[in-house]
N, CA, C and O atoms as a Tripos MOL2 file, in Angstrom:
@<TRIPOS>MOLECULE
protein
  236   235    59     0     0
PROTEIN
NO_CHARGES

@<TRIPOS>ATOM
      1 N          16.4050  -26.1630  -43.8640 N.3       1 MET1
      2 CA         15.5420  -25.1000  -44.0370 C.3       1 MET1
      3 C          16.2900  -23.9000  -43.3580 C.2       1 MET1
      4 O          16.7970  -23.9580  -42.2370 O.2       1 MET1
      5 N          16.2920  -22.6870  -44.2720 N.am      2 PRO2
      6 CA         17.0450  -21.5900  -43.6180 C.3       2 PRO2
      7 C          16.3550  -20.9890  -42.4110 C.2       2 PRO2
      8 O          15.1260  -21.0520  -42.3790 O.2       2 PRO2
      9 N          17.0530  -20.3750  -41.3510 N.am      3 MET3
     10 CA         16.5420  -19.9110  -40.4610 C.3       3 MET3
     11 C          16.2430  -18.3040  -40.6520 C.2       3 MET3
     12 O          17.0130  -17.6210  -41.3280 O.2       3 MET3
     13 N          15.1430  -17.7690  -40.0520 N.am      4 THR4
     14 CA         14.9470  -16.4660  -40.2640 C.3       4 THR4
     15 C          15.6350  -15.6700  -39.5090 C.2       4 THR4
     16 O          16.3660  -16.2790  -38.7280 O.2       4 THR4
     17 N          15.6860  -14.4020  -39.4360 N.am      5 ASP5
     18 CA         16.3820  -13.4490  -38.7990 C.3       5 ASP5
     19 C          15.8370  -13.4440  -37.2980 C.2       5 ASP5
     20 O          16.5820  -13.2940  -36.3300 O.2       5 ASP5
     21 N          14.7030  -13.5930  -37.2250 N.am      6 GLY6
     22 CA         14.0780  -13.6660  -35.6700 C.3       6 GLY6
     23 C          14.6770  -14.9040  -35.0200 C.2       6 GLY6
     24 O          15.0770  -14.9120  -33.8560 O.2       6 GLY6
     25 N          14.7150  -15.9620  -35.8520 N.am      7 GLN7
     26 CA         15.3410  -17.2100  -35.0510 C.3       7 GLN7
     27 C          16.6020  -17.1060  -34.7680 C.2       7 GLN7
     28 O          16.9780  -17.5500  -33.6840 O.2       7 GLN7
     29 N          17.5210  -16.5170  -35.6400 N.am      8 GLN8
     30 CA         18.8650  -16.1930  -35.4280 C.3       8 GLN8
     31 C          18.8860  -15.3080  -34.0980 C.2       8 GLN8
     32 O          19.4720  -15.7460  -33.1080 O.2       8 GLN8
     33 N          18.2270  -14.0250  -34.0670 N.am      9 ARG9
     34 CA         18.3190  -13.2150  -32.9020 C.3       9 ARG9
     35 C          18.1040  -14.1690  -31.5040 C.2       9 ARG9
     36 O          18.8550  -14.1660  -30.5290 O.2       9 ARG9
     37 N          16.8930  -14.9680  -31.6760 N.am     10 HIS10
     38 CA         16.6320  -15.6450  -30.5290 C.3      10 HIS10
     39 C          17.8350  -16.5020  -30.0830 C.2      10 HIS10
     40 O          18.3040  -16.3820  -28.9510 O.2      10 HIS10
     41 N          18.2910  -17.3060  -30.9270 N.am     11 GLU11
     42 CA         19.3130  -18.0880  -30.4490 C.3      11 GLU11
     43 C          20.5330  -17.4100  -30.0010 C.2      11 GLU11
     44 O          21.0450  -17.7880  -28.9480 O.2      11 GLU11
     45 N          21.1160  -16.3550  -30.7430 N.am     12 TRP12
     46 CA         21.9380  -15.5780  -30.1730 C.3      12 TRP12
     47 C          21.7960  -15.0450  -28.7370 C.2      12 TRP12
     48 O          22.6420  -15.2430  -27.8660 O.2      12 TRP12
     49 N          20.6960  -14.3760  -28.5660 N.am     13 SER13
     50 CA         20.3790  -14.0390  -27.2850 C.3      13 SER13
     51 C          20.2480  -15.0020  -26.0810 C.2      13 SER13
     52 O          20.4670  -14.6750  -24.9140 O.2      13 SER13
     53 N          19.8450  -16.2950  -26.5250 N.am     14 THR14
     54 CA         19.7620  -17.2660  -25.6130 C.3      14 THR14
     55 C          21.2520  -17.8740  -25.2870 C.2      14 THR14
     56 O          21.5390  -18.2490  -24.1500 O.2      14 THR14
     57 N          22.0960  -17.9330  -26.2890 N.am     15 ARG15
     58 CA         23.3750  -18.1540  -25.9000 C.3      15 ARG15
     59 C          24.0030  -17.1250  -25.1130 C.2      15 ARG15
     60 O          24.6280  -17.4320  -24.0980 O.2      15 ARG15
     61 N          23.8980  -15.9920  -25.4730 N.am     16 PHE16
     62 CA         24.2480  -14.7890  -24.6930 C.3      16 PHE16
     63 C          24.0580  -14.9140  -23.3750 C.2      16 PHE16
     64 O          25.0070  -14.9160  -22.5920 O.2      16 PHE16
     65 N          22.7590  -15.0350  -22.9810 N.am     17 ALA17
     66 CA         22.1580  -15.0750  -21.7040 C.3      17 ALA17
     67 C          22.7130  -16.3610  -20.8820 C.2      17 ALA17
     68 O          22.8670  -16.3680  -19.6610 O.2      17 ALA17
     69 N          22.9570  -17.3230  -21.6510 N.am     18 ARG18
     70 CA         23.6850  -18.5640  -20.9090 C.3      18 ARG18
     71 C          25.0010  -18.2830  -20.4750 C.2      18 ARG18
     72 O          25.4400  -18.5820  -19.3640 O.2      18 ARG18
     73 N          25.6530  -17.6720  -21.4210 N.am     19 ALA19
     74 CA         27.0270  -17.2570  -21.0760 C.3      19 ALA19
     75 C          27.2390  -16.3490  -19.8590 C.2      19 ALA19
     76 O          28.0560  -16.5600  -18.9630 O.2      19 ALA19
     77 N          26.3280  -15.2260  -19.9520 N.am     20 VAL20
     78 CA         26.3550  -14.3710  -18.7670 C.3      20 VAL20
     79 C          26.0380  -15.0840  -17.4240 C.2      20 VAL20
     80 O          26.6910  -14.9850  -16.3850 O.2      20 VAL20
     81 N          24.9700  -15.7840  -17.6230 N.am     21 ALA21
     82 CA         24.6550  -16.6530  -16.3230 C.3      21 ALA21
     83 C          25.5810  -17.4000  -15.7470 C.2      21 ALA21
     84 O          25.7210  -17.3990  -14.5240 O.2      21 ALA21
     85 N          26.4800  -18.2780  -16.7230 N.am     22 GLU22
     86 CA         27.4840  -19.0570  -16.2940 C.3      22 GLU22
     87 C          28.7400  -18.4810  -15.7960 C.2      22 GLU22
     88 O          29.4560  -19.0520  -14.9740 O.2      22 GLU22
     89 N          29.0090  -17.2420  -16.3590 N.am     23 GLU23
     90 CA         30.0590  -16.3290  -15.9860 C.3      23 GLU23
     91 C          29.7720  -15.9090  -14.3770 C.2      23 GLU23
     92 O          30.5600  -16.0930  -13.4500 O.2      23 GLU23
     93 N          28.5180  -15.3350  -14.2980 N.am     24 ILE24
     94 CA         28.1560  -14.8790  -12.8960 C.3      24 ILE24
     95 C          28.1530  -15.9840  -11.8570 C.2      24 ILE24
     96 O          28.6380  -15.8560  -10.7330 O.2      24 ILE24
     97 N          27.6110  -16.9940  -12.2860 N.am     25 ARG25
     98 CA         27.7110  -18.2070  -11.2810 C.3      25 ARG25
     99 C          29.0640  -18.5890  -10.8490 C.2      25 ARG25
    100 O          29.3300  -18.8800   -9.6830 O.2      25 ARG25
    101 N          30.1360  -18.5800  -12.0690 N.am     26 GLY26
    102 CA         31.3160  -18.8000  -11.5970 C.3      26 GLY26
    103 C          31.9150  -17.7220  -10.8040 C.2      26 GLY26
    104 O          32.7380  -18.0330   -9.9420 O.2      26 GLY26
    105 N          31.6190  -16.5540  -10.9790 N.am     27 GLY27
    106 CA         32.1180  -15.5190   -9.8990 C.3      27 GLY27
    107 C          31.6440  -15.7720   -8.5710 C.2      27 GLY27
    108 O          32.3700  -15.7250   -7.5780 O.2      27 GLY27
    109 N          30.5170  -16.0200   -8.5610 N.am     28 VAL28
    110 CA         29.8080  -16.5110   -7.1900 C.3      28 VAL28
    111 C          30.6650  -17.5740   -6.4500 C.2      28 VAL28
    112 O          31.0830  -17.4800   -5.2960 O.2      28 VAL28
    113 N          30.8410  -18.5340   -7.2590 N.am     29 ALA29
    114 CA         31.2620  -19.7660   -6.7620 C.3      29 ALA29
    115 C          32.7920  -19.6470   -6.4480 C.2      29 ALA29
    116 O          33.3220  -20.4650   -5.6960 O.2      29 ALA29
    117 N          33.4740  -18.6660   -7.0030 N.am     30 THR30
    118 CA         34.7740  -18.4440   -6.7320 C.3      30 THR30
    119 C          35.1490  -17.4020   -5.5250 C.2      30 THR30
    120 O          36.2560  -17.1890   -5.0300 O.2      30 THR30
    121 N          33.9150  -16.8360   -5.2150 N.am     31 GLY31
    122 CA         33.8310  -15.7900   -4.3300 C.3      31 GLY31
    123 C          34.3810  -14.5190   -4.7380 C.2      31 GLY31
    124 O          34.7570  -13.6880   -3.9100 O.2      31 GLY31
    125 N          34.4540  -14.3010   -6.2530 N.am     32 ALA32
    126 CA         34.6750  -12.8790   -6.8040 C.3      32 ALA32
    127 C          33.5320  -11.9700   -6.4660 C.2      32 ALA32
    128 O          33.6650  -10.7630   -6.2650 O.2      32 ALA32
    129 N          32.2830  -12.6980   -6.4100 N.am     33 LEU33
    130 CA         30.9040  -12.0230   -6.3970 C.3      33 LEU33
    131 C          30.1450  -12.6680   -5.2680 C.2      33 LEU33
    132 O          30.2100  -13.8420   -4.9020 O.2      33 LEU33
    133 N          29.3250  -11.5670   -4.7230 N.am     34 THR34
    134 CA         28.5340  -12.3040   -3.7240 C.3      34 THR34
    135 C          27.1610  -12.3780   -4.5990 C.2      34 THR34
    136 O          27.1320  -11.9030   -5.7340 O.2      34 THR34
    137 N          26.0840  -12.9680   -4.0390 N.am     35 TRP35
    138 CA         24.7910  -13.0190   -4.8130 C.3      35 TRP35
    139 C          24.2200  -11.6400   -4.9270 C.2      35 TRP35
    140 O          23.6490  -11.3030   -5.9640 O.2      35 TRP35
    141 N          24.3510  -10.8060   -3.8860 N.am     36 ALA36
    142 CA         23.7590   -9.4780   -3.9370 C.3      36 ALA36
    143 C          24.5180   -8.6410   -5.1780 C.2      36 ALA36
    144 O          23.9470   -7.9050   -5.9820 O.2      36 ALA36
    145 N          25.8690   -8.9260   -5.1280 N.am     37 GLU37
    146 CA         26.7630   -8.1710   -6.2210 C.3      37 GLU37
    147 C          26.0360   -8.6640   -7.5210 C.2      37 GLU37
    148 O          25.6530   -7.8910   -8.3980 O.2      37 GLU37
    149 N          25.8830  -10.0310   -7.5600 N.am     38 ALA38
    150 CA         25.5270  -10.6890   -8.9030 C.3      38 ALA38
    151 C          24.1230  -10.0830   -9.2350 C.2      38 ALA38
    152 O          23.8650   -9.6870  -10.3710 O.2      38 ALA38
    153 N          23.4230  -10.0370   -8.4340 N.am     39 ASP39
    154 CA         21.8440   -9.5560   -8.6630 C.3      39 ASP39
    155 C          21.9970   -8.0040   -9.1770 C.2      39 ASP39
    156 O          21.2340   -7.6330  -10.0690 O.2      39 ASP39
    157 N          22.9500   -7.0980   -8.6480 N.am     40 GLN40
    158 CA         23.2590   -5.6900   -8.9960 C.3      40 GLN40
    159 C          23.8890   -5.6910  -10.3850 C.2      40 GLN40
    160 O          23.6310   -4.8200  -11.2160 O.2      40 GLN40
    161 N          24.5520   -6.4910  -10.5570 N.am     41 LEU41
    162 CA         25.5790   -6.6300  -11.9150 C.3      41 LEU41
    163 C          24.5600   -6.9130  -13.0070 C.2      41 LEU41
    164 O          24.6720   -6.3610  -14.1010 O.2      41 LEU41
    165 N          23.5560   -7.7680  -12.7380 N.am     42 LEU42
    166 CA         22.5940   -8.3510  -13.7470 C.3      42 LEU42
    167 C          21.4720   -7.2110  -14.1200 C.2      42 LEU42
    168 O          20.9070   -7.2210  -15.2140 O.2      42 LEU42
    169 N          21.2040   -6.2280  -13.1090 N.am     43 ALA43
    170 CA         20.1870   -5.3190  -13.1790 C.3      43 ALA43
    171 C          20.8550   -4.3670  -13.9930 C.2      43 ALA43
    172 O          20.1970   -3.8460  -14.8930 O.2      43 ALA43
    173 N          22.2610   -3.9870  -13.8120 N.am     44 ARG44
    174 CA         22.9440   -3.0080  -14.7040 C.3      44 ARG44
    175 C          23.1550   -3.3690  -16.1280 C.2      44 ARG44
    176 O          23.0330   -2.6020  -17.0830 O.2      44 ARG44
    177 N          23.5330   -4.8010  -16.1690 N.am     45 LEU45
    178 CA         23.5600   -5.1530  -17.4560 C.3      45 LEU45
    179 C          22.3130   -5.1870  -18.2360 C.2      45 LEU45
    180 O          22.3770   -4.9970  -19.4510 O.2      45 LEU45
    181 N          21.2110   -5.4050  -17.6740 N.am     46 ARG46
    182 CA         19.8390   -5.6080  -18.3450 C.3      46 ARG46
    183 C          19.6560   -4.2110  -18.8020 C.2      46 ARG46
    184 O          19.1830   -4.0360  -19.9250 O.2      46 ARG46
    185 N          20.0360   -2.9970  -17.9210 N.am     47 THR47
    186 CA         19.7070   -1.6620  -18.3850 C.3      47 THR47
    187 C          20.5380   -1.3860  -19.8720 C.2      47 THR47
    188 O          19.9560   -0.9860  -20.8800 O.2      47 THR47
    189 N          21.7920   -1.6350  -19.8170 N.am     48 VAL48
    190 CA         22.6610   -1.4980  -20.8660 C.3      48 VAL48
    191 C          22.3140   -2.0580  -22.0200 C.2      48 VAL48
    192 O          22.3480   -1.3800  -23.0470 O.2      48 VAL48
    193 N          21.8860   -3.5190  -22.0430 N.am     49 VAL49
    194 CA         21.3170   -4.2900  -23.1250 C.3      49 VAL49
    195 C          20.0750   -3.6040  -23.6940 C.2      49 VAL49
    196 O          19.9850   -3.4510  -24.9120 O.2      49 VAL49
    197 N          19.0970   -3.1780  -22.8540 N.am     50 GLU50
    198 CA         17.8450   -2.4860  -23.1440 C.3      50 GLU50
    199 C          18.1800   -1.1090  -23.8430 C.2      50 GLU50
    200 O          17.5120   -0.7480  -24.8120 O.2      50 GLU50
    201 N          19.1290   -0.4060  -23.3920 N.am     51 GLN51
    202 CA         19.4410    0.7770  -24.0720 C.3      51 GLN51
    203 C          20.1260    0.5060  -25.5110 C.2      51 GLN51
    204 O          19.9760    1.2270  -26.4980 O.2      51 GLN51
    205 N          20.8400   -0.5700  -25.4490 N.am     52 ALA52
    206 CA         21.4580   -0.8520  -26.9400 C.3      52 ALA52
    207 C          20.4850   -1.3310  -27.9540 C.2      52 ALA52
    208 O          20.6750   -1.2960  -29.1700 O.2      52 ALA52
    209 N          19.3170   -1.8300  -27.2890 N.am     53 LEU53
    210 CA         18.3850   -2.4230  -28.1550 C.3      53 LEU53
    211 C          17.3240   -1.5500  -28.5490 C.2      53 LEU53
    212 O          16.4930   -1.9600  -29.3600 O.2      53 LEU53
    213 N          17.2450   -0.3230  -28.0440 N.am     54 GLU54
    214 CA         16.2390    0.6840  -28.2990 C.3      54 GLU54
    215 C          16.5140    1.3130  -29.8310 C.2      54 GLU54
    216 O          17.6130    1.6810  -30.2480 O.2      54 GLU54
    217 N          15.4210    1.3390  -30.4640 N.am     55 PRO55
    218 CA         15.5870    1.9050  -31.8330 C.3      55 PRO55
    219 C          15.9510    3.4190  -31.5780 C.2      55 PRO55
    220 O          15.5630    4.1550  -30.6710 O.2      55 PRO55
    221 N          16.8740    3.7020  -32.7150 N.am     56 LEU56
    222 CA         17.1850    5.3300  -32.5410 C.3      56 LEU56
    223 C          16.3420    6.0860  -33.1490 C.2      56 LEU56
    224 O          15.7930    5.6790  -34.1730 O.2      56 LEU56
    225 N          16.1110    7.1940  -32.6880 N.am     57 PRO57
    226 CA         14.9140    8.3130  -33.4620 C.3      57 PRO57
    227 C          15.4390    8.8110  -34.7620 C.2      57 PRO57
    228 O          16.5720    9.1790  -35.0740 O.2      57 PRO57
    229 N          14.2330    8.7240  -35.5050 N.am     58 VAL58
    230 CA         14.5480    9.0480  -36.9420 C.3      58 VAL58
    231 C          14.4900   10.4680  -37.1650 C.2      58 VAL58
    232 O          13.4950   11.0460  -36.7280 O.2      58 VAL58
    233 N          15.4060   11.1650  -37.7860 N.am     59 GLY59
    234 CA         15.3030   12.4600  -38.0310 C.3      59 GLY59
    235 C          16.3800   13.2970  -37.8050 C.2      59 GLY59
    236 O          16.2840   14.5030  -38.0330 O.2      59 GLY59
@<TRIPOS>BOND
     1     1     2 1
     2     2     3 1
     3     3     4 2
     4     3     5 am
     5     5     6 1
     6     6     7 1
     7     7     8 2
     8     7     9 am
     9     9    10 1
    10    10    11 1
    11    11    12 2
    12    11    13 am
    13    13    14 1
    14    14    15 1
    15    15    16 2
    16    15    17 am
    17    17    18 1
    18    18    19 1
    19    19    20 2
    20    19    21 am
    21    21    22 1
    22    22    23 1
    23    23    24 2
    24    23    25 am
    25    25    26 1
    26    26    27 1
    27    27    28 2
    28    27    29 am
    29    29    30 1
    30    30    31 1
    31    31    32 2
    32    31    33 am
    33    33    34 1
    34    34    35 1
    35    35    36 2
    36    35    37 am
    37    37    38 1
    38    38    39 1
    39    39    40 2
    40    39    41 am
    41    41    42 1
    42    42    43 1
    43    43    44 2
    44    43    45 am
    45    45    46 1
    46    46    47 1
    47    47    48 2
    48    47    49 am
    49    49    50 1
    50    50    51 1
    51    51    52 2
    52    51    53 am
    53    53    54 1
    54    54    55 1
    55    55    56 2
    56    55    57 am
    57    57    58 1
    58    58    59 1
    59    59    60 2
    60    59    61 am
    61    61    62 1
    62    62    63 1
    63    63    64 2
    64    63    65 am
    65    65    66 1
    66    66    67 1
    67    67    68 2
    68    67    69 am
    69    69    70 1
    70    70    71 1
    71    71    72 2
    72    71    73 am
    73    73    74 1
    74    74    75 1
    75    75    76 2
    76    75    77 am
    77    77    78 1
    78    78    79 1
    79    79    80 2
    80    79    81 am
    81    81    82 1
    82    82    83 1
    83    83    84 2
    84    83    85 am
    85    85    86 1
    86    86    87 1
    87    87    88 2
    88    87    89 am
    89    89    90 1
    90    90    91 1
    91    91    92 2
    92    91    93 am
    93    93    94 1
    94    94    95 1
    95    95    96 2
    96    95    97 am
    97    97    98 1
    98    98    99 1
    99    99   100 2
   100    99   101 am
   101   101   102 1
   102   102   103 1
   103   103   104 2
   104   103   105 am
   105   105   106 1
   106   106   107 1
   107   107   108 2
   108   107   109 am
   109   109   110 1
   110   110   111 1
   111   111   112 2
   112   111   113 am
   113   113   114 1
   114   114   115 1
   115   115   116 2
   116   115   117 am
   117   117   118 1
   118   118   119 1
   119   119   120 2
   120   119   121 am
   121   121   122 1
   122   122   123 1
   123   123   124 2
   124   123   125 am
   125   125   126 1
   126   126   127 1
   127   127   128 2
   128   127   129 am
   129   129   130 1
   130   130   131 1
   131   131   132 2
   132   131   133 am
   133   133   134 1
   134   134   135 1
   135   135   136 2
   136   135   137 am
   137   137   138 1
   138   138   139 1
   139   139   140 2
   140   139   141 am
   141   141   142 1
   142   142   143 1
   143   143   144 2
   144   143   145 am
   145   145   146 1
   146   146   147 1
   147   147   148 2
   148   147   149 am
   149   149   150 1
   150   150   151 1
   151   151   152 2
   152   151   153 am
   153   153   154 1
   154   154   155 1
   155   155   156 2
   156   155   157 am
   157   157   158 1
   158   158   159 1
   159   159   160 2
   160   159   161 am
   161   161   162 1
   162   162   163 1
   163   163   164 2
   164   163   165 am
   165   165   166 1
   166   166   167 1
   167   167   168 2
   168   167   169 am
   169   169   170 1
   170   170   171 1
   171   171   172 2
   172   171   173 am
   173   173   174 1
   174   174   175 1
   175   175   176 2
   176   175   177 am
   177   177   178 1
   178   178   179 1
   179   179   180 2
   180   179   181 am
   181   181   182 1
   182   182   183 1
   183   183   184 2
   184   183   185 am
   185   185   186 1
   186   186   187 1
   187   187   188 2
   188   187   189 am
   189   189   190 1
   190   190   191 1
   191   191   192 2
   192   191   193 am
   193   193   194 1
   194   194   195 1
   195   195   196 2
   196   195   197 am
   197   197   198 1
   198   198   199 1
   199   199   200 2
   200   199   201 am
   201   201   202 1
   202   202   203 1
   203   203   204 2
   204   203   205 am
   205   205   206 1
   206   206   207 1
   207   207   208 2
   208   207   209 am
   209   209   210 1
   210   210   211 1
   211   211   212 2
   212   211   213 am
   213   213   214 1
   214   214   215 1
   215   215   216 2
   216   215   217 am
   217   217   218 1
   218   218   219 1
   219   219   220 2
   220   219   221 am
   221   221   222 1
   222   222   223 1
   223   223   224 2
   224   223   225 am
   225   225   226 1
   226   226   227 1
   227   227   228 2
   228   227   229 am
   229   229   230 1
   230   230   231 1
   231   231   232 2
   232   231   233 am
   233   233   234 1
   234   234   235 1
   235   235   236 2
@<TRIPOS>SUBSTRUCTURE
     1 MET1         2 RESIDUE 1 A MET
     2 PRO2         6 RESIDUE 1 A PRO
     3 MET3        10 RESIDUE 1 A MET
     4 THR4        14 RESIDUE 1 A THR
     5 ASP5        18 RESIDUE 1 A ASP
     6 GLY6        22 RESIDUE 1 A GLY
     7 GLN7        26 RESIDUE 1 A GLN
     8 GLN8        30 RESIDUE 1 A GLN
     9 ARG9        34 RESIDUE 1 A ARG
    10 HIS10       38 RESIDUE 1 A HIS
    11 GLU11       42 RESIDUE 1 A GLU
    12 TRP12       46 RESIDUE 1 A TRP
    13 SER13       50 RESIDUE 1 A SER
    14 THR14       54 RESIDUE 1 A THR
    15 ARG15       58 RESIDUE 1 A ARG
    16 PHE16       62 RESIDUE 1 A PHE
    17 ALA17       66 RESIDUE 1 A ALA
    18 ARG18       70 RESIDUE 1 A ARG
    19 ALA19       74 RESIDUE 1 A ALA
    20 VAL20       78 RESIDUE 1 A VAL
    21 ALA21       82 RESIDUE 1 A ALA
    22 GLU22       86 RESIDUE 1 A GLU
    23 GLU23       90 RESIDUE 1 A GLU
    24 ILE24       94 RESIDUE 1 A ILE
    25 ARG25       98 RESIDUE 1 A ARG
    26 GLY26      102 RESIDUE 1 A GLY
    27 GLY27      106 RESIDUE 1 A GLY
    28 VAL28      110 RESIDUE 1 A VAL
    29 ALA29      114 RESIDUE 1 A ALA
    30 THR30      118 RESIDUE 1 A THR
    31 GLY31      122 RESIDUE 1 A GLY
    32 ALA32      126 RESIDUE 1 A ALA
    33 LEU33      130 RESIDUE 1 A LEU
    34 THR34      134 RESIDUE 1 A THR
    35 TRP35      138 RESIDUE 1 A TRP
    36 ALA36      142 RESIDUE 1 A ALA
    37 GLU37      146 RESIDUE 1 A GLU
    38 ALA38      150 RESIDUE 1 A ALA
    39 ASP39      154 RESIDUE 1 A ASP
    40 GLN40      158 RESIDUE 1 A GLN
    41 LEU41      162 RESIDUE 1 A LEU
    42 LEU42      166 RESIDUE 1 A LEU
    43 ALA43      170 RESIDUE 1 A ALA
    44 ARG44      174 RESIDUE 1 A ARG
    45 LEU45      178 RESIDUE 1 A LEU
    46 ARG46      182 RESIDUE 1 A ARG
    47 THR47      186 RESIDUE 1 A THR
    48 VAL48      190 RESIDUE 1 A VAL
    49 VAL49      194 RESIDUE 1 A VAL
    50 GLU50      198 RESIDUE 1 A GLU
    51 GLN51      202 RESIDUE 1 A GLN
    52 ALA52      206 RESIDUE 1 A ALA
    53 LEU53      210 RESIDUE 1 A LEU
    54 GLU54      214 RESIDUE 1 A GLU
    55 PRO55      218 RESIDUE 1 A PRO
    56 LEU56      222 RESIDUE 1 A LEU
    57 PRO57      226 RESIDUE 1 A PRO
    58 VAL58      230 RESIDUE 1 A VAL
    59 GLY59      234 RESIDUE 1 A GLY
């Protein structure tokens, strides 16, 4: 049964979120990031992703 575009986007976004979370946890575990820095990084990343997903104005 073929996947719909919505399913593919959902699966991609789930894998992306898991990869980002793993990298951030790894950064905290190695001392490269504090939890406060990780929270700030996630907030900034969320803003970038939301801007990337906003539809472009037509016209």
